[in-house]
C-alpha positions as CSV (number, residue, x, y, z in Angstrom):
1,M,0.0,0.0,0.0
2,K,1.3,3.4,-1.0
3,V,1.0,6.3,1.4
4,K,1.1,9.9,0.3
5,Q,3.0,12.3,2.6
6,V,2.2,16.0,2.6
7,S,5.2,18.3,3.3
8,V,4.6,21.9,4.3
9,F,7.3,24.6,4.5
10,L,6.7,26.8,7.5
11,E,8.3,29.9,9.0
12,N,9.6,29.1,12.5
13,K,7.3,31.4,14.5
14,T,4.6,31.0,17.0
15,G,1.2,29.7,15.8
16,R,2.2,28.4,12.4
17,L,1.8,24.7,13.3
18,N,-1.5,25.5,14.9
19,E,-2.7,27.4,11.8
20,V,-2.1,24.3,9.6
21,A,-3.8,22.0,12.1
22,Q,-6.8,24.4,12.3
23,I,-7.1,24.6,8.5
24,L,-7.0,20.8,8.2
25,G,-9.4,20.4,11.1
26,D,-11.9,22.8,9.6
27,A,-11.7,20.8,6.3
28,E,-12.4,17.6,8.3
29,I,-9.0,16.2,7.3
30,N,-7.6,13.8,10.0
31,I,-3.9,13.8,10.8
32,S,-2.6,10.2,11.4
33,A,1.1,11.2,12.0
34,F,3.4,14.1,11.7
35,T,7.0,15.1,12.1
36,V,8.7,18.5,12.2
37,A,12.3,19.3,11.2
38,D,13.2,22.8,12.1
39,T,16.0,25.4,12.2
40,S,15.9,28.8,13.8
41,D,14.3,30.3,10.7
42,F,12.0,27.7,9.1
43,G,10.7,24.2,9.4
44,V,9.3,21.4,7.3
45,L,6.1,19.8,8.6
46,R,5.6,16.3,7.2
47,L,2.0,14.9,7.5
48,I,0.2,11.6,6.9
49,V,-3.5,12.5,6.5
50,D,-6.6,10.7,5.4
51,Q,-7.2,13.0,2.4
52,P,-3.7,14.1,1.1
53,D,-4.9,15.5,-2.2
54,K,-7.6,17.6,-0.5
55,A,-5.0,18.8,2.1
56,F,-2.6,19.8,-0.6
57,R,-5.2,21.8,-2.4
58,I,-6.5,23.6,0.6
59,L,-3.1,24.4,2.0
60,R,-2.0,25.7,-1.5
61,E,-5.2,27.9,-1.5
62,K,-4.0,29.3,1.8
63,L,-0.6,30.2,0.2
64,F,1.5,27.6,2.0
65,S,4.4,26.0,0.2
66,V,3.2,22.3,-0.1
67,R,4.4,19.2,-1.7
68,I,3.1,15.6,-1.9
69,T,5.5,12.6,-2.0
């Protein structure tokens, strides 16, 4: 079984992770797993969600830098 991973580039500042979680929650997209790799300036949030294509589309509409792998 292939699993799609959604990667989101985020500025490393207060509230950005919460913003992504809120957007996905409002769209009724469930997060199964996530990791965050960060530096002092930015981070990459990697998510496994139940609707990766929908998550990609919605986050792009909100002007996040997003990629599916």
